[in-house]
VEXBARO-562999 format. One record per residue (C-alpha): z, y, x. Coordinates in steps of 0.001 Angstrom, whole numbers, padded with zeros to 6 digits, always signed. Layout:
N
ZYX;...
END
This chain:
350
+000473-002574+070740;-002388-004326+072477;-005066-005579+070076;-007241-008196+071730;-009983-007646+069161;-010759-004210+070579;-012975-004657+073605;-013946-001260+074942;-016182-000570+077908;-016301+002443+080149;-013575+004185+082095;-013954+005380+085643;-017209+004594+087451;-017685+003838+091106;-019221+007043+092472;-021390+007611+095506;-019275+010022+097546;-020829+012905+099452;-018107+012852+102083;-014345+012720+102269;-013903+016453+101929;-016472+017001+099177;-016223+016577+095433;-018529+014162+093637;-021126+015811+091444;-021862+014811+087878;-024999+012802+087384;-024517+010465+090344;-024868+006848+089291;-022903+004072+090924;-024388+000674+091728;-023036-000749+088485;-024831+001886+086424;-021677+003722+085359;-021840+007467+085761;-019124+008778+088068;-017194+011637+086490;-017178+015050+088090;-013912+015521+089959;-013187+018815+091710;-010353+017333+093785;-011108+017860+097479;-009343+015872+100197;-009904+017466+103631;-010749+014948+106332;-008063+016385+108606;-005410+015778+105960;-006428+012129+105752;-006346+011794+109544;-002889+013360+109633;-001687+010987+106885;-002917+007924+108763;-001246+009107+111944;+002025+009916+110156;+002194+006491+108478;+002924+004640+111706;+006211+006489+112157;+007583+005663+108726;+008393+001987+109165;+006879-001505+109512;+003474-000651+108008;+000631-003141+108516;-002331-001474+106820;-003452+001397+104620;-006757+001579+102784;-007857+003974+100052;-010982+004440+097963;-012170+007176+095641;-014510+006138+092821;-015112+002925+094768;-015960+004582+098106;-013518+003951+100967;-012177+007268+102265;-009355+006079+104529;-008534+002847+106318;-006291+001918+109199;-004925-001380+110492;-001625-000973+112326;-000228-004504+112714;-000130-007917+111062;-003060-009284+109009;-006209-007155+109114;-007891-005475+106160;-009995-008577+105481;-007215-011073+106199;-004781-012558+103695;-001437-010794+103427;+001576-011828+101357;+001624-009222+098578;+005088-010356+097400;+005906-008887+093966;+002571-007120+093592;+001817-010663+092394;+003424-009546+089116;+000703-006913+088678;-001992-009543+089284;-000339-012034+086913;-000160-009365+084187;-003947-009047+084363;-004259-012817+083995;-002107-012746+080862;-004417-010095+079406;-007429-012297+080102;-005624-015292+078566;-005099-013296+075354;-008786-012356+075220;-009653-016032+075633;-007294-017112+072813;-005106-019068+075219;-002229-016851+074129;-002339-015326+070637;-000915-011884+071460;+001981-010182+073209;+004238-010673+070177;+003965-014462+070294;+007399-016105+070799;+007581-018020+074051;+009134-021032+072308;+005781-021511+070544;+004017-021524+073904;+006403-023683+075908;+007445-026327+073376;+009436-029087+075053;+009745-026996+078252;+012497-025019+076527;+015693-026687+077824;+018429-027812+075449;+020825-025623+077443;+018969-022426+076475;+020784-019925+074277;+019398-019961+070699;+018524-016299+071238;+015607-017550+073357;+013686-017908+070064;+013493-014104+069907;+011900-013655+073335;+008186-012816+073279;+005380-012530+075803;+005821-008755+075626;+009425-009109+076743;+008445-011212+079750;+005644-008848+080811;+007968-005837+080719;+010995-007736+082099;+012984-007026+078934;+013743-010642+078013;+017475-009928+078185;+018136-013032+080284;+020347-012756+083338;+017999-012005+086192;+017005-014532+088830;+016391-011882+091500;+018912-010262+093829;+021992-012401+094423;+020730-015000+091924;+017423-015579+093716;+018609-018244+096168;+020263-020518+093577;+017229-020173+091329;+014614-021300+093877;+017012-024032+095070;+017174-025459+091553;+015312-028625+090539;+013423-026912+087711;+012688-023196+088115;+011393-022798+084566;+014393-024467+082933;+016790-022573+085184;+015256-019194+084256;+015182-020028+080544;+018796-021201+080471;+020294-018035+081988;+022833-016322+079711;+021682-013249+077822;+023041-010007+079264;+021106-007781+076841;+019217-008054+073576;+015550-009096+073962;+013506-005910+074247;+016502-003748+075058;+016378-002969+078794;+014659-003943+082021;+016315-006702+084033;+014257-007025+087223;+013694-010757+087415;+010965-012801+089070;+012023-015753+086917;+010536-014124+083818;+007176-013988+085582;+007458-017614+086635;+007894-018462+082951;+004569-016682+082343;+002932-018793+085057;+004246-021907+083297;+002854-020629+079975;-000597-020033+081486;-000573-023520+083019;+000618-025304+079882;-001664-023492+077454;-004835-023604+079569;-004369-027043+081109;-005238-025498+084476;-003142-024343+087407;-002381-020657+087874;-004219-020886+091211;-007332-022231+089509;-007173-019487+086877;-006681-016773+089506;-009724-017993+091434;-011884-018222+088310;-010799-015155+086336;-010194-012664+089147;-011187-014056+092527;-014773-014905+091605;-015668-011440+090212;-013748-009642+092964;-015393-011770+095638;-012151-013230+097003;-010923-016821+097105;-007182-016933+096475;-005488-019285+098935;-002792-021615+097560;+000676-020101+097409;+004085-021797+096847;+004743-024066+093861;+007945-025064+092116;+009175-028688+092092;+007069-029372+088968;+003910-028007+090630;+003785-024650+088792;+002456-021946+091088;+005066-019299+091808;+004722-016618+089148;+005392-013108+090348;+005807-013612+094095;+004133-014769+097304;+000469-014538+096265;-001891-013874+099166;-004669-011272+099010;-006503-009247+101609;-005974-005483+101422;-009674-005029+100603;-009469-007556+097746;-006358-005877+096354;-008113-002503+096597;-011006-003886+094576;-008511-005185+091996;-007184-001635+091679;-010719-000267+091353;-011278-002674+088461;-008424-001007+086585;-009810+002454+087327;-013233+001345+086107;-012014+000256+082682;-011780-003425+083617;-015310-003664+085015;-016520-005102+088317;-020225-004739+089159;-021130-004016+085504;-019187-007101+084397;-016266-006700+081990;-013458-008732+083549;-010458-007186+081816;-010320-005429+078449;-009866-001679+078761;-007267-001615+076024;-005228-004193+077971;-005175-001714+080849;-003965+001000+078488;-001266-001321+077143;-000217-002265+080678;+000259+001382+081620;+002296+002274+078533;+005935+002839+079561;+008203+000256+077924;+011314+000313+080097;+012903+002174+083000;+013843+000660+086345;+017577+001000+087049;+016740+001127+090760;+013963+003732+091053;+014211+005454+087673;+010473+004928+087252;+009015+003695+083978;+007589+000184+083697;+004791-001248+081588;+003213-004686+082019;+003437-005341+085759;+002955-001649+086632;+005460+001066+087446;+004622+004515+086086;+005582+007712+087905;+004250+011041+089140;+003181+011828+092699;+001462+014970+093902;+001533+016355+090384;-000459+013422+088981;+000334+010355+086872;+000376+007363+089204;+000564+003649+088380;+001714+001250+091064;+002660-002326+091815;+005403-002878+094372;+006364-005855+096509;+009252-006650+098849;+009112-004977+102247;+006620-002279+101271;+003595-003948+099666;+002032-001338+097353;-000991-000911+095127;-001477+002570+093651;-004059+003769+091161;-004430+007437+090223;-006742+007642+087201;-007321+011406+087220;-008219+011314+090909;-010232+008081+090814;-008051+006764+093639;-007073+003203+094512;-004689+002832+097462;-003258-000273+099141;-000446-000395+101676;+000790-003617+103253;+003902-003923+105410;+005937-006562+107203;+007088-008929+104407;+009729-010761+106430;+013457-010084+105889;+015250-007819+106188;+013384-005415+103942;+012741-001894+105200;+014403-000788+101963;+013989+001804+099274;+013977+004718+101730;+010828+003335+103354;+009110+002931+099983;+010052+006481+098989;+008543+007682+102274;+005332+005812+101450;+005286+007391+097980;+005565+010806+099627;+002851+009911+102145;+000440+009008+099358;+001442+011927+097158;+000984+014566+099852;-001844+012941+101782;-004169+011822+098988;-003052+012867+095518;-001863+016448+095778;-004379+019313+095448;
END
């Protein structure tokens, strides 16, 4: 379990690369003063060029950018918003919101992941909610194991057409015991956005700009709100590919940005601990991050509709962002699997 009292520093440093096809050497200091670890993994420049060329034939890709120990080693803009322009990251918003919950716990806005959500929402709990709602915790929301009938898939349209998104999500019938199994549901993340807003007295947009945007060097633009003015939790955030890459680098660097501790390292560890399994991909899920293996390495990733992806590969020091056309219809799971293979063979594999 995540203990907010433990506030460790360290993790992966941002190294000064000696070239795409060369390994970093120990003893090189990054700008933030953190020593980059020695990593013998070599990525030939030709392999990266081939990967970038192959990506365009896979589907509606917009951009691909990758860094190794904070140094960009591959970047290509294919279509849509550029690398410095805002793109709709769709459900990668869940990964970003999970980081904000971790910061809220460190700031005593939320006590811990085991806190019942009824304590945090008070009168926002509708009278129509099943009494079992009293057993749902922050942990259950973060890992999508609340047990509530999901608001995604066929239920998505009626949910966002409702007059109160929070009440609608909270009043769904229970289809599983809290903590039992993953029910992919954006509504559970919107409940977290409502919790952040109610407990902090500030909008989720304001918190995102302050807690993450300012240290990353990116100003989050407004994204959709529900009828009560709560910013959409878990969908439709806008970030540039470069800003999202820097967010991934923060995780690789133990929660640090430019020698500033933004996110507790043990929150990162808790977020990457498998807690459930996706019934769709078979991949494990932590707090906003899927956990799998690509190219023989443990890989953590956030995924959004249409092919929005953020990968981090701790043992390779890699952060990778892919954006794609977010408009319906989705390119589907086959396209995402092709992108997984592209990353695994092009960047991660030995």
